[in-house]
All heavy atoms as an XYZ file, in Angstrom:
690
protein
N      15.683     -0.743      4.045
C      15.066     -2.043      4.157
C      14.136     -2.239      2.980
O      13.444     -1.321      2.608
C      14.417     -2.239      5.491
C      13.058     -1.560      5.673
S      12.398     -1.669      7.318
C      13.700     -0.914      8.262
N      14.133     -3.427      2.447
C      13.291     -3.709      1.286
C      12.011     -4.407      1.646
O      12.029     -5.325      2.469
C      14.104     -4.583      0.290
O      13.346     -4.837     -0.855
N      10.929     -3.959      1.071
C       9.598     -4.537      1.332
C       8.955     -4.879      0.012
O       8.990     -4.102     -0.946
C       8.727     -3.480      2.100
C       7.316     -4.021      2.310
C       9.367     -3.112      3.423
N       8.349     -6.044     -0.059
C       7.636     -6.476     -1.254
C       6.178     -6.044     -1.130
O       5.546     -6.221     -0.095
C       7.718     -7.977     -1.388
C       7.015     -8.538     -2.589
C       7.109    -10.033     -2.679
O       6.296    -10.694     -1.987
O       8.017    -10.529     -3.383
N       5.618     -5.456     -2.211
C       4.283     -4.948     -2.200
C       3.475     -5.627     -3.299
O       3.868     -5.603     -4.480
C       4.240     -3.412     -2.392
C       2.807     -2.896     -2.377
C       5.099     -2.726     -1.349
N       2.345     -6.217     -2.928
C       1.419     -6.838     -3.890
C       0.392     -5.778     -4.296
O      -0.289     -5.230     -3.448
C       0.721     -8.033     -3.263
C       1.658     -9.144     -2.909
C       0.911    -10.364     -2.373
N       1.856    -11.379     -1.977
C       2.514    -12.181     -2.773
N       2.328    -12.101     -4.084
N       3.338    -13.104     -2.305
N       0.314     -5.571     -5.598
C      -0.527     -4.489     -6.156
C      -1.743     -5.144     -6.838
O      -1.585     -5.998     -7.678
C       0.281     -3.654     -7.142
C      -0.584     -2.522     -7.733
C       1.522     -3.087     -6.492
N      -2.966     -4.671     -6.514
C      -4.161     -5.224     -7.171
C      -4.219     -4.784     -8.624
O      -3.642     -3.769     -9.006
C      -5.287     -4.661     -6.337
C      -4.779     -3.366     -5.825
C      -3.301     -3.608     -5.589
N      -4.946     -5.572     -9.417
C      -5.079     -5.296    -10.850
C      -5.491     -3.848    -11.120
O      -4.928     -3.233    -12.041
C      -6.099     -6.268    -11.474
O      -5.709     -7.618    -11.163
C      -6.218     -6.073    -12.941
N      -6.409     -3.304    -10.378
C      -6.917     -1.974    -10.614
C      -5.824     -0.891    -10.488
O      -5.961      0.188    -11.087
C      -8.141     -1.669     -9.733
C      -8.918     -0.480    -10.277
C      -7.740     -1.471     -8.309
C     -10.297     -0.292     -9.743
N      -4.785     -1.145     -9.758
C      -3.727     -0.132     -9.572
C      -2.474     -0.432    -10.391
O      -1.529      0.329    -10.356
C      -3.350     -0.076     -8.079
C      -4.415      0.414     -7.137
C      -3.923      0.437     -5.714
C      -4.916      1.796     -7.532
N      -2.467     -1.501    -11.149
C      -1.255     -1.894    -11.886
C      -0.953     -0.969    -13.055
O       0.187     -0.973    -13.551
C      -1.402     -3.319    -12.399
C      -1.324     -4.300    -11.265
C      -1.358     -5.719    -11.709
N      -1.567     -6.592    -10.541
C      -2.044     -7.797    -10.561
N      -2.321     -8.355    -11.765
N      -2.214     -8.497     -9.482
N      -1.876     -0.104    -13.434
C      -1.543      0.892    -14.435
C      -0.471      1.849    -13.944
O       0.257      2.464    -14.716
C      -2.776      1.682    -14.889
O      -3.338      2.360    -13.758
N      -0.350      1.955    -12.613
C       0.678      2.816    -12.002
C       2.019      2.115    -11.833
O       3.019      2.759    -11.532
C       0.204      3.326    -10.650
C      -1.035      4.180    -10.730
N      -1.035      5.490    -11.135
C      -2.330      3.867    -10.483
C      -2.263      5.976    -11.112
N      -3.063      5.011    -10.703
N       2.029      0.790    -12.017
C       3.262      0.024    -11.815
C       3.724     -0.659    -13.100
O       4.460     -1.635    -13.059
C       3.054     -1.045    -10.747
O       2.049     -2.003    -11.148
C       2.693     -0.435     -9.404
N       3.245     -0.168    -14.234
C       3.631     -0.778    -15.507
C       3.158     -2.193    -15.666
O       3.791     -2.987    -16.340
N       2.011     -2.509    -14.983
C       1.454     -3.821    -15.094
C       2.007     -4.860    -14.106
O       1.551     -5.995    -14.054
N       2.995     -4.422    -13.303
C       3.588     -5.370    -12.358
C       2.695     -5.588    -11.154
O       2.122     -4.671    -10.610
C       4.939     -4.784    -11.839
C       5.966     -4.650    -12.924
C       7.258     -4.079    -12.362
O       7.640     -4.355    -11.247
N       7.972     -3.268    -13.140
N       2.567     -6.869    -10.766
C       1.761     -7.191     -9.575
C       2.587     -7.199     -8.316
O       2.028     -7.086     -7.224
C       1.030     -8.499     -9.780
C       1.875     -9.736     -9.839
C       1.038    -10.951     -9.997
C       1.860    -12.189    -10.125
N       1.027    -13.403    -10.242
N       3.898     -7.274     -8.420
C       4.807     -7.191     -7.268
C       5.829     -6.119     -7.527
O       6.439     -6.085     -8.579
C       5.556     -8.517     -7.064
C       4.739     -9.683     -6.560
C       5.620    -10.946     -6.540
C       4.212     -9.405     -5.135
N       5.944     -5.185     -6.572
C       6.957     -4.151     -6.660
C       7.706     -4.094     -5.310
O       7.218     -4.583     -4.291
C       6.341     -2.764     -6.984
C       5.752     -2.747     -8.381
C       5.303     -2.358     -5.965
N       8.897     -3.517     -5.328
C       9.673     -3.347     -4.140
C       9.709     -1.889     -3.741
O       9.693     -1.004     -4.592
C      11.120     -3.816     -4.396
C      11.235     -5.280     -4.688
C      11.365     -6.079     -3.462
C      11.644     -7.540     -3.854
N      11.738     -8.381     -2.720
N       9.715     -1.667     -2.471
C       9.790     -0.320     -1.920
C      10.610     -0.327     -0.652
O      11.015     -1.392     -0.161
N      10.862      0.867     -0.110
C      11.639      0.976      1.121
C      10.989      1.949      2.060
O      10.286      2.857      1.632
C      13.067      1.423      0.782
C      13.802      0.449     -0.083
C      15.251      0.816     -0.288
O      15.724      1.782      0.358
O      15.926      0.140     -1.076
N      11.242      1.733      3.356
C      10.716      2.639      4.347
C      10.630      1.962      5.703
O      10.484      0.751      5.786
N      10.712      2.758      6.760
C      10.590      2.228      8.112
C       9.154      2.196      8.546
O       8.806      1.462      9.484
C      11.446      3.067      9.080
C      12.923      2.903      8.844
C      13.758      3.605      9.903
O      13.211      3.926     10.990
O      14.953      3.845      9.622
N       8.296      3.006      7.886
C       6.874      3.008      8.186
C       6.092      2.834      6.888
O       6.678      2.996      5.788
C       6.413      4.320      8.838
O       6.560      5.408      7.889
C       7.153      4.617     10.112
N       4.847      2.534      6.975
C       4.010      2.405      5.779
C       3.959      3.705      4.996
O       4.009      3.703      3.770
C       2.591      1.972      6.199
C       1.693      1.462      5.108
C       2.280      0.238      4.388
C       0.330      1.134      5.674
N       3.901      4.829      5.672
C       3.895      6.148      5.029
C       5.178      6.339      4.206
O       5.092      6.792      3.035
C       3.752      7.287      6.062
N       6.292      5.966      4.759
C       7.569      6.114      4.018
C       7.592      5.146      2.854
O       8.124      5.490      1.774
C       8.762      5.830      4.942
C       8.980      6.914      5.994
C      10.125      6.565      6.941
O      10.873      5.590      6.701
O      10.242      7.265      7.957
N       7.026      3.983      3.044
C       6.953      3.032      1.914
C       6.146      3.586      0.735
O       6.560      3.532     -0.411
C       6.325      1.699      2.383
C       6.071      0.672      1.284
C       7.336      0.160      0.664
C       5.216     -0.454      1.807
N       4.985      4.170      1.032
C       4.168      4.744     -0.023
C       4.871      5.897     -0.705
O       4.715      6.098     -1.912
C       2.778      5.116      0.502
C       1.918      3.943      0.829
C       1.045      3.973      1.881
C       1.970      2.773      0.086
C       0.242      2.914      2.178
C       1.175      1.695      0.359
C       0.303      1.749      1.417
N       5.648      6.703      0.026
C       6.460      7.763     -0.577
C       7.455      7.161     -1.543
O       7.632      7.644     -2.668
C       7.112      8.620      0.473
C       6.176      9.539      1.225
O       5.065      9.810      0.727
O       6.529      9.945      2.371
N       8.095      6.104     -1.096
C       9.121      5.413     -1.920
C       8.472      4.847     -3.175
O       9.000      4.999     -4.294
C       9.765      4.297     -1.097
O      10.500      3.410     -1.921
N       7.343      4.200     -3.037
C       6.631      3.632     -4.177
C       6.219      4.682     -5.155
O       6.308      4.521     -6.367
C       5.426      2.843     -3.730
C       5.694      1.529     -2.981
C       4.376      0.937     -2.498
C       6.449      0.551     -3.882
N       5.704      5.844     -4.669
C       5.231      6.899     -5.527
C       6.373      7.504     -6.356
O       6.137      7.974     -7.439
C       4.498      7.950     -4.733
C       3.531      8.782     -5.560
O       2.647      8.149     -6.207
O       3.678      9.999     -5.586
N       7.579      7.507     -5.780
C       8.732      8.061     -6.521
C       8.994      7.273     -7.781
O       9.417      7.804     -8.794
C       9.960      8.070     -5.612
N       8.737      5.961     -7.723
C       9.019      5.069     -8.838
C       7.748      4.748     -9.642
O       7.823      4.276    -10.788
C       9.606      3.732     -8.384
C      10.965      3.908     -7.768
O      11.714      4.855     -8.173
O      11.336      3.137     -6.848
N       6.574      4.997     -9.062
C       5.291      4.643     -9.681
C       4.330      5.815     -9.491
O       3.417      5.744     -8.663
C       4.745      3.379     -9.034
C       5.711      2.225     -9.068
O       5.872      1.578    -10.079
N       6.388      1.990     -7.953
N       4.523      6.859    -10.273
C       3.769      8.088    -10.120
C       2.293      7.863    -10.047
O       1.717      7.140    -10.868
C       4.116      9.042    -11.237
N       1.667      8.477     -9.041
C       0.193      8.440     -8.887
C      -0.297      7.288     -8.021
O      -1.476      7.307     -7.618
N       0.567      6.357     -7.678
C       0.117      5.183     -6.889
C      -0.313      5.619     -5.498
O      -1.392      5.237     -5.023
C       1.201      4.147     -6.803
C       0.860      2.875     -6.069
C      -0.280      2.127     -6.708
C       2.090      1.954     -5.985
N       0.462      6.435     -4.849
C       0.154      6.850     -3.477
C      -1.191      7.552     -3.423
O      -1.965      7.338     -2.492
C       1.258      7.761     -2.939
C       0.975      8.271     -1.536
C       2.082      9.190     -1.034
C       1.728      9.792      0.300
N       2.751     10.729      0.769
N      -1.484      8.392     -4.390
C      -2.748      9.140     -4.407
C      -3.983      8.246     -4.465
O      -5.062      8.643     -4.116
N      -3.821      7.037     -4.960
C      -4.920      6.081     -5.026
C      -5.099      5.319     -3.720
O      -6.110      4.653     -3.507
C      -4.675      5.077     -6.146
C      -4.555      5.666     -7.540
C      -5.856      6.302     -7.992
N      -6.902      5.293     -7.921
C      -7.609      4.874     -8.935
N      -7.405      5.399    -10.128
N      -8.549      3.948     -8.779
N      -4.133      5.457     -2.800
C      -4.164      4.698     -1.522
C      -4.316      5.657     -0.337
O      -5.016      5.340      0.604
C      -2.866      3.895     -1.370
C      -2.684      2.931     -2.564
C      -2.855      3.135     -0.068
C      -1.303      2.330     -2.679
N      -3.682      6.815     -0.430
C      -3.660      7.779      0.696
C      -4.393      9.065      0.310
O      -4.203      9.575     -0.781
C      -2.181      8.081      1.064
C      -2.097      9.076      2.201
C      -1.427      6.807      1.437
N      -5.199      9.552      1.240
C      -5.962     10.819      0.973
C      -5.056     12.044      1.110
O      -3.937     11.943      1.600
C      -7.129     10.948      1.975
O      -6.594     11.154      3.272
C      -8.045      9.736      1.972
N      -5.611     13.178      0.712
C      -4.896     14.444      0.888
C      -4.716     14.781      2.372
O      -3.822     15.538      2.722
C      -5.667     15.583      0.235
C      -5.662     15.489     -1.294
O      -4.780     14.791     -1.864
O      -6.585     16.070     -1.923
N      -5.537     14.181      3.230
C      -5.428     14.374      4.684
C      -4.452     13.400      5.312
O      -4.326     13.306      6.546
C      -6.794     14.255      5.359
C      -7.785     15.331      5.008
C      -8.400     15.121      3.608
O      -8.552     13.968      3.163
O      -8.731     16.131      2.973
N      -3.753     12.651      4.477
C      -2.747     11.672      4.903
C      -3.319     10.550      5.749
O      -2.769     10.167      6.779
C      -1.579     12.395      5.655
C      -0.286     11.607      5.455
O      -0.079     10.968      4.425
N       0.558     11.673      6.464
N      -4.438     10.032      5.288
C      -5.020      8.819      5.872
C      -5.294      7.838      4.734
O      -5.351      8.234      3.566
C      -6.375      9.117      6.591
O      -7.296      9.652      5.612
C      -6.180     10.120      7.744
N      -5.509      6.572      5.095
C      -5.858      5.603      4.035
C      -7.254      5.869      3.506
O      -8.163      6.221      4.274
C      -5.827      4.187      4.607
C      -4.416      3.663      4.975
C      -4.585      2.331      5.726
C      -3.593      3.468      3.714
N      -7.402      5.762      2.187
C      -8.725      5.866      1.614
C      -9.605      4.778      2.237
O      -9.152      3.663      2.514
C      -8.663      5.639      0.101
C      -8.296      6.839     -0.681
N      -9.094      7.955     -0.780
C      -7.173      7.105     -1.393
C      -8.489      8.859     -1.544
N      -7.315      8.368     -1.927
N     -10.889      5.083      2.440
C     -11.798      4.116      3.044
C     -11.991      2.866      2.209
O     -12.248      1.807      2.747
C     -13.212      4.753      3.222
C     -13.286      5.826      4.246
C     -14.671      6.388      4.365
N     -15.400      6.378      3.089
C     -16.712      6.113      3.006
N     -17.409      5.791      4.060
N     -17.282      6.164      1.816
N     -11.841      2.977      0.901
C     -12.091      1.860      0.028
C     -10.838      1.032     -0.287
O     -10.882      0.204     -1.182
C     -12.749      2.343     -1.274
C     -11.917      3.406     -1.988
C     -10.881      3.034     -2.814
C     -12.197      4.753     -1.784
C     -10.136      3.985     -3.484
C     -11.428      5.712     -2.447
C     -10.427      5.350     -3.293
N      -9.808      1.244      0.429
C      -8.560      0.498      0.254
C      -8.159     -0.158      1.580
O      -8.117      0.507      2.629
C      -7.394      1.406     -0.250
C      -6.093      0.624     -0.361
C      -7.724      2.045     -1.587
N      -7.880     -1.439      1.505
C      -7.401     -2.186      2.671
C      -5.926     -2.504      2.457
O      -5.530     -2.891      1.336
C      -8.192     -3.479      2.876
C      -9.649     -3.182      3.156
O      -9.991     -2.416      4.032
N     -10.514     -3.835      2.407
N      -5.110     -2.315      3.462
C      -3.699     -2.564      3.382
C      -3.301     -3.501      4.531
O      -3.719     -3.342      5.677
C      -2.863     -1.265      3.485
C      -1.382     -1.536      3.361
C      -3.304     -0.300      2.350
N      -2.480     -4.499      4.185
C      -2.071     -5.497      5.159
C      -0.536     -5.607      5.154
O       0.095     -5.555      4.104
C      -2.651     -6.902      4.800
C      -4.138     -6.906      4.822
C      -4.860     -6.546      3.688
C      -4.835     -7.224      5.972
C      -6.275     -6.517      3.675
C      -6.205     -7.189      6.005
C      -6.927     -6.869      4.838
O      -8.284     -6.828      4.866
N       0.034     -5.714      6.339
C       1.432     -6.025      6.503
C       1.503     -7.406      7.050
O       1.003     -7.700      8.153
C       2.153     -5.051      7.471
C       2.063     -3.606      6.940
C       3.609     -5.490      7.651
C       2.606     -2.584      7.930
N       2.066     -8.343      6.262
C       2.163     -9.747      6.683
C       0.808    -10.245      7.173
O       0.687    -10.872      8.231
C       3.227     -9.915      7.735
C       4.583     -9.503      7.271
O       4.943     -9.630      6.116
N       5.361     -8.917      8.179
N      -0.270     -9.986      6.425
C      -1.613    -10.441      6.696
C      -2.300     -9.751      7.892
O      -3.343    -10.186      8.316
C      -1.652    -11.949      6.916
C      -1.227    -12.707      5.655
O      -1.519    -12.232      4.545
O      -0.597    -13.754      5.787
N      -1.694     -8.686      8.425
C      -2.336     -7.935      9.525
C      -2.871     -6.593      8.952
O      -2.136     -5.874      8.307
C      -1.356     -7.652     10.648
C      -1.003     -8.895     11.455
C      -0.291     -8.520     12.719
O      -0.889     -7.738     13.521
O       0.822     -9.013     12.941
N      -4.131     -6.300      9.208
C      -4.763     -5.085      8.751
C      -4.060     -3.892      9.415
O      -4.016     -3.798     10.659
C      -6.249     -5.107      9.105
C      -7.027     -3.975      8.494
O      -6.451     -2.866      8.266
O      -8.236     -4.168      8.230
N      -3.492     -2.962      8.623
C      -2.749     -1.845      9.185
C      -3.612     -0.918     10.029
O      -3.103     -0.194     10.861
C      -1.983     -1.081      8.100
C      -1.026     -1.978      7.397
C      -2.905     -0.381      7.152
N      -4.911     -0.956      9.834
C      -5.787     -0.053     10.618
C      -5.734     -0.415     12.116
O      -6.051      0.430     12.948
C      -7.212     -0.101     10.104
C      -7.364      0.420      8.697
C      -8.788      0.355      8.201
N      -8.917      0.433      6.759
C      -8.867      1.542      6.057
N      -8.705      2.703      6.626
N      -8.993      1.496      4.723
N      -5.314     -1.623     12.404
C      -5.225     -2.090     13.798
C      -3.840     -2.100     14.366
O      -3.618     -2.410     15.541
C      -5.848     -3.486     13.931
C      -7.309     -3.531     13.505
C      -7.668     -4.141     12.323
C      -8.287     -2.915     14.259
C      -8.985     -4.199     11.895
C      -9.618     -2.932     13.855
C      -9.964     -3.578     12.675
N      -2.829     -1.727     13.540
C      -1.464     -1.752     14.005
C      -0.735     -0.441     13.725
O       0.488     -0.394     13.594
C      -0.658     -2.936     13.409
C      -0.658     -2.897     11.877
C      -1.188     -4.261     13.926
C       0.249     -3.932     11.221
N      -1.491      0.660     13.629
C      -0.858      1.983     13.512
C      -1.112      2.723     12.237
O      -0.588      3.820     12.039
N      -1.885      2.147     11.321
C      -2.192      2.860     10.085
C      -0.937      3.177      9.297
O      -0.060      2.332      9.130
N      -0.837      4.392      8.798
C       0.320      4.795      8.010
C       1.606      4.837      8.809
O       2.711      4.843      8.289
C       0.067      6.149      7.350
C      -0.979      6.119      6.265
C      -1.298      7.524      5.798
C      -0.546      5.260      5.101
N       1.493      4.853     10.139
C       2.673      4.866     10.985
C       3.090      3.450     11.435
O       4.015      3.272     12.209
C       2.457      5.733     12.222
C       2.257      7.204     11.879
C       3.416      7.747     10.973
O       4.596      7.514     11.306
O       3.101      8.397      9.954
N       2.424      2.419     10.884
C       2.782      1.053     11.197
C       4.225      0.826     10.760
O       4.675      1.235      9.708
C       1.851      0.075     10.456
N       4.971      0.155     11.633
C       6.396     -0.113     11.405
C       6.589     -1.283     10.431
O       5.846     -2.249     10.471
C       7.119     -0.418     12.705
C       7.060      0.685     13.726
C       7.837      1.890     13.280
C       7.819      2.965     14.384
N       8.235      4.240     13.879
N       7.626     -1.165      9.627
C       8.014     -2.213      8.680
C       9.357     -2.771      9.042
O      10.206     -2.073      9.597
C       8.029     -1.632      7.262
C       6.722     -1.118      6.701
C       6.958     -0.341      5.411
C       5.788     -2.312      6.457
N       9.582     -4.005      8.673
C      10.849     -4.673      8.849
C      11.299     -5.192      7.490
O      10.500     -5.471      6.597
C      10.722     -5.857      9.812
O      10.322     -5.428     11.112
N      12.590     -5.349      7.321
C      13.169     -5.865      6.111
C      12.508     -7.201      5.766
O      12.395     -8.073      6.642
C      14.680     -6.024      6.249
C      15.350     -6.240      4.916
O      14.937     -5.593      3.951
O      16.276     -7.053      4.882
N      12.056     -7.341      4.542
C      11.461     -8.570      4.115
C       9.964     -8.697      4.326
O       9.354     -9.692      3.976
N       9.348     -7.673      4.933
C       7.909     -7.700      5.117
C       7.205     -7.725      3.785
O       7.725     -7.318      2.748
C       7.418     -6.432      5.890
C       7.541     -6.540      7.381
O       7.797     -7.640      7.873
O       7.404     -5.531      8.060
N       5.970     -8.213      3.822
C       5.115     -8.246      2.628
C       3.895     -7.378      2.856
O       3.199     -7.561      3.871
C       4.683     -9.708      2.347
O       3.813     -9.759      1.276
N       3.685     -6.423      1.978
C       2.522     -5.535      2.110
C       1.579     -5.886      0.956
O       1.978     -5.997     -0.178
C       2.980     -4.049      2.001
C       1.768     -3.135      1.919
C       3.844     -3.702      3.194
N       0.312     -5.988      1.289
C      -0.712     -6.279      0.310
C      -1.738     -5.134      0.291
O      -2.219     -4.718      1.327
C      -1.458     -7.608      0.630
O      -0.480     -8.645      0.711
C      -2.513     -7.936     -0.416
N      -2.012     -4.621     -0.935
C      -3.015     -3.582     -1.092
C      -4.202     -4.228     -1.736
O      -4.111     -4.851     -2.800
C      -2.468     -2.477     -2.034
C      -1.159     -1.882     -1.459
C      -3.540     -1.414     -2.230
C      -0.423     -1.006     -2.454
N      -5.369     -4.097     -1.116
C      -6.591     -4.654     -1.632
C      -7.710     -3.627     -1.707
O      -7.979     -2.961     -0.705
C      -7.099     -5.830     -0.752
C      -6.289     -7.078     -0.720
C      -6.874     -8.051      0.328
C      -6.300     -7.742     -2.078
N      -8.340     -3.486     -2.833
C      -9.483     -2.598     -2.891
C     -10.639     -3.247     -2.144
O     -10.819     -4.429     -2.200
C      -9.767     -2.462     -4.416
C      -9.209     -3.725     -4.994
C      -8.039     -4.135     -4.134
N     -11.394     -2.413     -1.426
C     -12.574     -2.923     -0.728
C     -13.607     -3.336     -1.754
O     -13.767     -2.690     -2.803
C     -13.107     -1.840      0.195
N     -14.344     -4.384     -1.485
C     -15.359     -4.890     -2.365
C     -16.722     -4.684     -1.699
O     -16.906     -5.029     -0.553
C     -15.143     -6.383     -2.685
C     -16.232     -6.914     -3.574
C     -13.766     -6.582     -3.290
N     -17.607     -4.097     -2.419
C     -18.984     -3.871     -1.900
C     -19.948     -4.453     -2.895
O     -19.677     -4.594     -4.087
C     -19.228     -2.385     -1.712
N     -21.082     -4.757     -2.416
C     -22.080     -5.276     -3.305
C     -23.297     -5.705     -2.527
O     -23.402     -5.523     -1.336
N     -24.208     -6.304     -3.184
C     -25.400     -6.746     -2.522
C     -26.454     -7.044     -3.560
O     -26.269     -6.972     -4.771
N     -27.603     -7.364     -3.062
C     -28.692     -7.708     -3.966
C     -29.825     -6.746     -3.777
O     -30.001     -6.098     -2.889
C     -29.149     -9.134     -3.689
C     -28.014    -10.107     -3.930
S     -28.495    -11.777     -3.558
C     -29.207    -12.239     -5.096
């Protein structure tokens, strides 16, 4: 199944500058494995060595935060849209 992934500017060095890439997988974890095969180093910027999402990265499947729908085990369907967003912090 094919899934479209929106990549933030800060991670586009891993995708040859592309803001949209395609990947495959039945779960988010499988999708990131698929993406890393074609875009070396991308998964390491999103997933920790302990196989969890980095705290500073937010991931959405069709606008739903994956942390509330199963994390890396969240199920994907053909045609889903995944968005990767770096967390933004700041203050005065």
